[in-house]
C-alpha positions in Angstrom: 47.3 44.9 62.8 46.8 41.5 64.4 44.0 42.0 67.6 46.9 41.5 70.0 48.6 44.8 69.0 45.8 46.6 68.8 44.6 45.9 72.2 48.5 46.7 73.0 48.0 50.3 71.1 48.2 53.2 73.1 45.6 54.7 71.2 43.1 52.3 71.5 42.7 53.8 75.1 39.3 53.9 75.7 40.4 57.7 77.2 41.4 58.5 73.7 39.2 57.2 72.0 37.0 59.5 73.1 39.0 62.1 72.7 39.5 60.9 68.9 35.9 60.6 68.3 34.7 64.5 70.2 37.5 65.3 67.5 36.2 64.3 64.8 33.4 65.2 66.3 34.4 69.1 66.3 36.0 69.2 63.2 33.0 67.5 60.7 31.0 70.4 62.2 33.7 73.4 61.4 34.4 72.2 58.4 31.1 73.0 57.6 29.2 69.5 58.1 25.7 71.0 59.0 22.7 69.0 60.2 19.4 70.2 61.4 19.6 69.1 65.7 16.1 68.2 66.3 13.7 70.2 68.7 12.8 69.3 71.9 11.1 72.5 73.2 6.8 71.5 72.9 4.1 73.3 75.8 1.8 71.1 75.1 0.1 68.5 72.5 -0.9 70.5 69.9 2.8 72.2 69.7 4.1 67.9 70.7 2.5 66.6 67.6 2.8 69.4 65.1 6.6 70.0 65.8 8.3 67.4 67.9 6.9 64.1 66.6 7.0 65.7 63.0 8.5 63.5 60.1 11.5 66.0 59.2 12.4 66.1 63.2 12.2 62.3 63.7 14.3 61.8 60.4 17.1 64.7 62.0 16.9 62.5 64.9 17.3 59.4 62.9 20.2 61.0 61.0 22.3 62.2 64.4 21.5 58.5 66.0 23.2 56.6 62.8 26.3 59.1 62.8 26.5 58.4 66.1 26.4 54.6 65.9 29.1 54.2 63.4 31.1 56.9 65.1 30.8 55.6 68.2 30.5 51.3 67.0 34.2 52.3 65.1 36.3 53.0 68.9 33.9 50.1 70.4 36.2 48.1 67.7 39.7 49.7 68.7 38.4 49.2 72.7 38.6 45.4 71.7 34.8 45.3 72.3 32.1 43.5 71.0 30.2 45.9 67.8 28.5 43.1 66.8 26.3 43.3 70.4 27.5 47.1 70.3 24.8 47.8 67.1 22.1 45.8 68.4 22.1 47.5 71.4 23.4 51.0 70.1 19.7 52.5 69.0 18.1 50.9 72.1 20.1 53.2 74.5 19.5 56.2 71.5 16.2 56.1 72.0 15.6 55.6 75.3 18.5 59.5 75.3 15.5 61.1 73.0 12.6 60.4 74.5 14.6 61.5 78.3 15.8 65.2 75.9 11.8 64.8 75.2 10.6 64.5 78.4 12.9 67.3 79.3 12.2 69.6 76.6 8.4 70.5 78.6 7.9 73.6 79.5 6.2 72.7 82.7 9.4 70.7 83.2 11.6 73.5 82.8 9.8 75.5 84.6 10.8 73.9 88.1 14.3 73.5 86.7 13.9 70.0 86.4 17.1 69.1 82.9 17.0 66.2 81.0 20.1 63.7 83.4 17.7 63.6 86.1 15.0 62.1 83.2 17.3 60.0 81.7 18.8 58.1 85.2 15.0 57.9 86.1 14.3 55.7 82.7 17.9 53.7 83.2 16.1 53.3 87.0 12.9 51.9 86.1 14.2 49.5 83.1 17.1 48.0 85.9 14.8 47.6 88.7 11.3 47.0 86.9 11.7 45.0 83.5 15.5 44.1 83.9 18.2 44.4 81.5 18.9 41.6 78.6 22.7 40.4 77.9 22.4 41.9 74.7 22.1 45.7 75.5 24.4 45.3 78.3 27.4 46.2 75.1 26.3 49.6 74.6 26.0 50.5 78.1 29.5 52.2 77.9 29.0 55.0 80.3 32.1 56.5 80.9 32.8 56.0 77.0 30.1 58.6 76.5 30.9 61.1 79.1 34.6 61.4 78.3 33.3 62.0 74.7 30.6 64.6 75.2 33.7 66.3 78.4 35.6 66.7 75.2 32.6 68.7 72.7 32.1 70.9 75.9 35.8 72.8 75.9 34.0 74.4 73.0 32.0 75.6 75.0 34.5 77.0 78.0 36.1 79.8 75.9 38.9 81.6 77.9 38.5 85.5 76.1 34.7 85.2 77.5 35.9 85.1 81.4 37.2 88.8 80.5 32.9 89.5 79.4 32.5 87.6 82.7 33.3 90.4 84.7 36.0 91.0 86.9 33.2 90.9 90.5 32.1 87.5 88.7 36.0 85.8 88.6 36.5 87.5 91.6 33.5 86.1 93.3 33.5 82.1 91.6 37.7 81.7 93.5 36.6 82.8 96.6 33.4 80.7 96.1 34.6 77.3 94.4 38.2 77.4 96.7 36.1 78.2 100.1 33.0 76.2 100.0 35.2 72.9 98.0 37.5 72.4 100.9 34.5 73.1 103.4 32.9 70.2 101.2 35.6 68.0 101.1 36.4 68.4 105.3 33.3 68.4 106.3 32.8 64.4 104.0 36.3 63.4 105.2 34.6 63.9 108.7 31.1 61.8 107.7 33.4 59.2 107.6 31.9 59.4 103.3 35.2 58.2 100.6 37.5 59.8 98.6 35.4 59.3 95.1 32.0 60.3 97.0 34.2 63.6 99.0 36.0 65.1 95.4 32.5 64.4 93.7 30.4 65.6 95.8 32.6 68.4 96.9 33.4 69.9 93.1 29.2 69.6 92.2 28.9 71.5 95.4 30.7 74.2 94.6 31.7 75.3 90.7 28.1 74.2 88.3 26.4 70.6 89.9 25.7 68.2 87.0 28.8 68.9 84.6 31.3 70.0 87.5 30.3 66.5 89.4 31.0 64.6 85.2 33.8 66.4 85.2 35.4 65.1 88.6 33.7 61.7 87.6 36.1 61.6 84.7 39.2 62.8 86.1 39.3 60.4 89.3 37.5 57.7 87.2 35.3 57.4 89.9 32.2 54.8 90.7 29.4 56.0 88.1 26.6 54.7 90.9 28.1 57.7 93.0 28.1 60.4 90.4 24.8 59.1 90.0 23.9 60.1 93.5 25.7 63.1 93.6 23.6 64.5 90.3 20.1 63.0 91.5 21.3 65.1 95.0 21.9 67.7 92.7 19.0 68.4 90.7 16.8 67.4 93.9 18.0 70.1 96.1 17.5 73.5 93.1 15.0 72.9 93.2 13.9 74.6 96.4 16.7 76.3 96.1 15.1 77.9 93.0 11.7 78.6 94.0 12.7 80.1 97.6 16.1 81.8 97.6 14.8 85.0 95.3 11.6 85.4 97.6 14.6 85.5 101.2 16.2 88.0 98.9 13.4 90.0 98.5 13.0 90.2 101.9 16.0 90.7 103.2 15.5 93.8 100.9 19.0 92.8 98.8 19.9 94.5 95.5 18.8 92.7 92.3 22.5 92.9 91.7 23.1 91.2 94.8 20.4 88.2 94.6 22.0 87.4 91.1 25.2 87.0 92.1 24.0 85.0 95.1 21.7 82.3 92.7 24.5 82.2 90.2 26.6 81.7 93.0 24.4 78.4 94.8 22.2 77.1 92.6 24.0 74.5 90.3 22.0 73.9 87.5 22.3 76.3 84.7 18.4 76.1 83.9 17.5 76.8 87.4 19.8 79.5 87.8 18.3 81.5 84.6 14.4 80.9 85.5 15.4 81.9 90.0 17.1 85.1 88.4 14.0 85.7 86.3 12.2 85.5 88.7 13.5 88.4 90.3 14.4 91.1 87.0 16.0 91.6 84.0 18.9 92.6 86.2 18.4 89.7 88.9 18.9 87.0 85.5 21.6 88.3 83.7 23.7 88.9 86.8 23.0 85.5 88.4 23.9 84.5 84.1 27.5 86.1 84.6 27.7 84.7 88.3 27.0 80.9 87.2 29.1 81.3 83.6 32.2 82.9 85.3 32.4 79.5 88.3 31.5 77.0 84.7 35.0 78.3 82.9 36.4 76.8 86.0 35.1 72.8 85.0 38.7 72.3 83.3 41.1 73.9 85.0 39.1 72.0 88.8 39.4 69.0 86.5 43.4 69.2 85.7 44.3 70.1 89.1 41.7 67.0 90.5 43.4 64.5 87.9 47.1 65.8 89.2 45.8 65.5 92.8 44.4 62.0 92.8 46.6 60.6 90.9 49.8 61.4 92.8 47.8 60.6 95.9 46.4 57.4 95.1 50.2 55.8 94.3 51.4 56.9 97.0 48.6 55.3 99.7 50.8 52.1 99.8 53.9 50.7 99.2 53.0 48.5 96.5 52.4 50.8 94.1 54.4 52.8 91.5 55.9 55.4 92.6 54.4 58.5 91.7 56.6 59.5 88.2 56.3 61.3 85.3 55.6 58.8 83.6 52.6 57.0 86.4 51.2 60.5 85.6 50.8 60.4 82.5 49.7 57.1 82.4 46.8 57.4 85.5 45.7 61.0 83.6 42.3 60.9 82.0 43.3 62.3 78.4 39.6 63.8 78.3 40.8 66.7 80.2 43.7 67.0 77.2 40.6 66.7 74.5 38.8 69.4 77.0 41.4 72.1 77.0 42.3 71.9 73.7 38.9 72.5 72.1 38.7 75.3 74.6 42.3 76.4 73.3 41.5 76.2 70.0 37.5 77.7 69.9 38.9 80.4 72.1 41.8 81.9 69.8 41.4 80.2 66.1 38.2 79.6 65.6 36.3 83.0 64.8 34.0 84.2 67.2 31.2 85.0 64.9 31.6 80.8 63.6 31.3 80.4 67.5 28.2 81.8 67.9 26.6 80.3 65.1 27.3 76.3 66.5 27.6 76.8 69.4 23.8 75.9 70.0 24.4 72.4 67.4 27.2 71.8 69.3 25.8 72.2 72.1 22.7 70.0 71.3 25.5 67.6 70.6 27.1 67.5 73.6 24.2 67.2 76.1 23.0 63.5 73.7 26.4 62.2 74.7 25.6 62.7 78.7 21.9 61.9 78.1 23.6 58.6 76.4 25.7 58.6 79.9 22.9 59.1 82.6 21.0 56.3 80.6 23.5 54.1 80.8 24.0 54.9 84.7 20.5 53.8 85.5 20.4 50.7 84.2 23.7 49.4 85.8 22.1 50.6 89.0 19.7 49.2 91.4 17.5 51.9 92.5 17.8 49.9 95.7 22.4 50.8 96.0 21.0 54.1 95.6 18.7 54.7 98.3 20.5 52.9 101.0 24.2 54.3 99.9 26.1 54.5 102.9 23.6 55.3 105.1 22.8 58.8 103.9 26.2 60.5 105.1 26.5 61.7 101.4 22.9 63.5 101.1 23.5 64.9 104.8 27.0 66.2 103.8 25.8 68.0 100.5 22.8 69.4 102.1 25.0 71.0 105.0 27.7 71.9 102.2 24.5 73.6 100.2 23.8 75.0 103.1 27.0 76.4 103.9 27.6 77.7 100.3 24.3 79.3 100.3 25.5 81.7 103.4 29.0 82.1 102.2 28.6 83.1 99.1 25.1 85.7 99.8 28.1 87.5 102.0 31.0 87.3 99.0 27.9 88.1 96.9 27.0 91.7 99.3 30.0 93.0 99.6 31.7 92.7 96.2 27.9 93.3 94.2 26.6 95.5 96.9 28.3 98.4 96.6 30.9 98.0 100.5 33.8 98.2 98.8 33.5 98.7 94.5 30.9 100.7 92.9 27.2 98.4 91.6 28.6 97.3 88.0 26.6 98.2 85.3 24.7 95.2 83.5 22.9 96.3 80.5 
């Protein structure tokens, strides 16, 4: 096949290549390929040196790095990229991503609710704004490629049958919160003259589950990566005071542990912060928070699908010069990672033995997070910090904070009505 024929082939589109890459990794794990995922959790210097910075742990990192390099380089070749430059630059991106996971693995960072995403972004921003990005590295800075691959793997952790395990009340709360808060946030953003891309990412992050939802929304609308980094920063920064003060407020108001947990799970936008905040109250609150949080997480794929179709239809009808939103146009513009996500979710929900799913869940989760770390390092490397600070004169930050404030009050009311014994007996959580 000539270079021209390869470039014109539908299967070499970056969306499809990300799907193939995600499927290959999932298939390898299902076929029994196992390797030790590197450890990143540590407390003090002794544990860091004795458990993390050991030859065994570093060797595990190198093996995964080589696997990622080989597979992703094949995708870069299929999409017509410069494979030699990519091979030269990828180890640097991987090493920076590994460093972000290492920093986030510290127990002090976990207690603050700071996740690897923020450190990956900050590392990239530091290099971009202080040191400078060399030209030979730019071929390996492929944000969307990494994000889409990670999202396909994310589908393996969103299981249909677990929706029922999350509890009927948790599902009802999730639907009420996501629908109402998304529309409130989007309407508020438009009133503040925030563009559509920003409005969609902000609204999805606030209403569903923070970073993962924002990533999915950005992929669904093929949004600006700088806006995604802005939204991600807001999510992680705002989650910290919420994690600290909301448990105290719930206790002061005399709410039951069940209600407090449901409130925390429906408002705080990062899973780690949700668990930490619930644990500050009680075991019951932590479990209640986790159930409600999971109920919202399962809506990521559905939301991405709906947003994709709506965005395609709306954007193809805004200008007389645009193509009419026919099925062909919708298909061409529809982000294919959503299809990969849904297929992976279906397979792991109905075709894979639950014991197998449980056994490989941790490994797939680590592989997924590594793709996202690669993506956020890349975002930082592409972004000037001054651009983030000045972006739209702070209006997106104002919209996010106001929408999150509405979310706090609305979710508190729903949690109290559903979990406080007003209409239904309080559920028993073991």
